[in-house]
Each structure stands twice: as structure tokens, then as C-alpha cells.
C-alpha positions as CSV (number, residue, x, y, z in Angstrom):
1,M,16.5,-165.2,76.8
2,L,19.7,-163.5,77.7
3,N,22.6,-163.3,75.3
4,S,26.0,-164.3,76.7
5,S,27.1,-160.7,76.7
6,D,24.0,-159.2,78.3
7,T,24.1,-158.0,81.9
8,I,21.3,-157.4,84.3
9,N,21.1,-154.3,86.5
10,F,20.1,-155.4,90.0
11,K,18.6,-153.0,92.5
12,K,20.7,-154.5,95.3
13,H,24.2,-155.9,94.8
14,G,25.4,-158.9,96.8
15,F,29.0,-158.5,95.7
16,D,31.3,-155.6,96.7
17,G,33.2,-154.9,93.5
18,D,35.4,-152.1,95.0
19,K,36.4,-154.3,97.9
20,Y,37.2,-157.1,95.4
21,I,39.5,-154.9,93.4
22,R,41.2,-153.5,96.5
23,L,41.8,-156.9,98.1
24,Q,43.0,-158.5,94.9
25,K,45.5,-155.7,94.3
26,E,46.7,-156.0,97.9
27,K,47.1,-159.8,97.7
28,I,48.9,-159.6,94.4
29,L,51.3,-157.0,95.7
30,D,51.9,-159.2,98.8
31,R,52.7,-162.2,96.6
32,I,55.0,-160.1,94.5
33,A,56.9,-159.0,97.6
34,D,57.3,-162.7,98.7
35,F,59.1,-163.4,95.4
36,S,61.9,-160.7,95.7
37,G,64.4,-161.3,92.9
38,G,62.3,-164.0,91.3
39,R,59.1,-164.0,89.2
40,L,55.6,-164.6,90.3
41,Y,53.3,-166.1,87.7
42,L,49.5,-165.8,88.4
43,E,46.9,-167.5,86.3
44,I,43.9,-165.3,85.7
45,G,40.7,-167.3,85.4
46,G,37.7,-166.3,83.3
47,K,37.9,-163.6,80.7
48,F,40.7,-161.1,81.3
49,M,38.9,-158.2,79.7
50,N,35.1,-157.6,79.7
51,D,34.1,-160.5,81.9
52,T,30.3,-160.3,81.4
53,H,29.8,-163.8,82.7
54,A,31.1,-162.8,86.1
55,S,29.1,-159.6,86.1
56,R,25.9,-161.6,85.4
57,V,26.5,-164.2,88.2
58,L,27.9,-161.7,90.8
59,P,25.7,-158.7,90.9
60,G,28.0,-155.8,91.7
61,F,31.0,-157.2,89.9
62,D,32.3,-154.7,87.3
63,H,33.0,-156.5,84.0
64,E,36.3,-154.6,83.8
65,S,37.5,-155.4,87.3
66,K,40.5,-157.4,86.2
67,K,41.5,-154.7,83.8
68,Q,41.3,-152.2,86.7
69,I,43.4,-154.4,88.9
70,F,46.2,-154.8,86.4
71,T,46.1,-151.2,85.2
72,S,46.7,-150.2,88.8
73,L,49.7,-152.5,88.9
74,K,51.3,-151.0,85.8
75,G,55.1,-150.7,86.4
76,Q,54.9,-153.3,89.1
77,A,53.9,-156.3,87.1
78,E,54.1,-157.7,83.6
79,I,51.5,-159.6,81.7
80,L,52.3,-162.9,80.0
81,F,49.3,-163.9,77.8
82,C,49.2,-167.6,77.2
83,V,47.0,-169.4,74.7
84,N,46.4,-173.0,73.6
85,A,48.4,-173.6,70.4
86,N,46.3,-176.6,69.6
87,D,43.2,-174.4,69.5
88,I,44.9,-172.1,67.0
89,L,46.3,-175.0,64.9
90,S,42.9,-176.8,64.8
91,N,41.2,-173.5,63.8
92,R,38.8,-173.7,66.8
93,Q,35.6,-171.8,66.4
94,L,34.1,-169.9,69.3
95,S,30.5,-170.7,69.8
96,N,29.5,-167.4,71.3
97,Q,31.2,-165.2,68.7
98,N,31.5,-165.1,65.0
99,I,35.3,-165.4,64.9
100,D,37.8,-168.2,65.3
101,Y,40.1,-168.6,68.3
102,K,43.1,-167.2,66.6
103,E,41.3,-163.9,65.7
104,Y,39.9,-163.7,69.2
105,V,43.5,-164.1,70.6
106,Y,44.7,-161.3,68.3
107,Q,41.9,-159.1,69.4
108,M,42.6,-159.8,73.1
109,I,46.3,-159.0,72.8
110,R,45.5,-155.7,70.9
111,N,42.9,-154.8,73.5
112,I,45.3,-155.4,76.4
113,E,48.1,-153.4,74.7
114,R,45.6,-150.5,74.2
115,N,44.1,-150.6,77.6
116,I,46.8,-151.5,80.1
């Protein structure tokens, strides 16, 4: 049985990770250009850092693709990290990790600050 953080190495990839990164960066830059003088807010689905789920279900997806995309946009974009305050107040526990939601959020913010 696979753990939620395990990845499988496939002999043949059905997903072009490099193309995904390139196209996402291009489209984000296009959207930013459309909002001259204003602000563009993008919601990033899934895990922002270390998206092992996507790398499991999309052979060829690099689990750090989103990090690579936003690192390449450094100086052209800002990150606004939003969390659910109700999950912090209720002390939500994450089922796939041995930490609560608040600690996970702190770890994610520190990780983003270190890596992007």
C-alpha cells in the first residue's frame, strides 16, 4: 500500500512537466499584463509546495512544479497565502500528518519564505 507521500517512478511519462511549467508561467505573465495598474489574484489549487499527489496521478509531473513556476516569477509577482481561520480556531488535525493545521500553516509559510 502506498503512503500519501510516496511517488512511483514510471518508465514512460504521460505528462510533460517542462511544458506544464512553461505554459503556466506564460499564461500567468499574460494575465498579469492584462491587469496593468491593478492586481491579479490567482488561486493555486492543491499543495503549493511538494505536491506529491499530483506527481502520483500525473506521471511526469514534478512535485515541485508550482514552486518552480513562482520562483521564476520572483520580482514580477507577490504571494498572498490564505488559510481557513476556522480550521485554526477549531484546532483541525490533519489526517495524513502528525501535526495540526496551525503548525502545518506555519511550516508552509516558513518553507515558502526559504524557497521562493
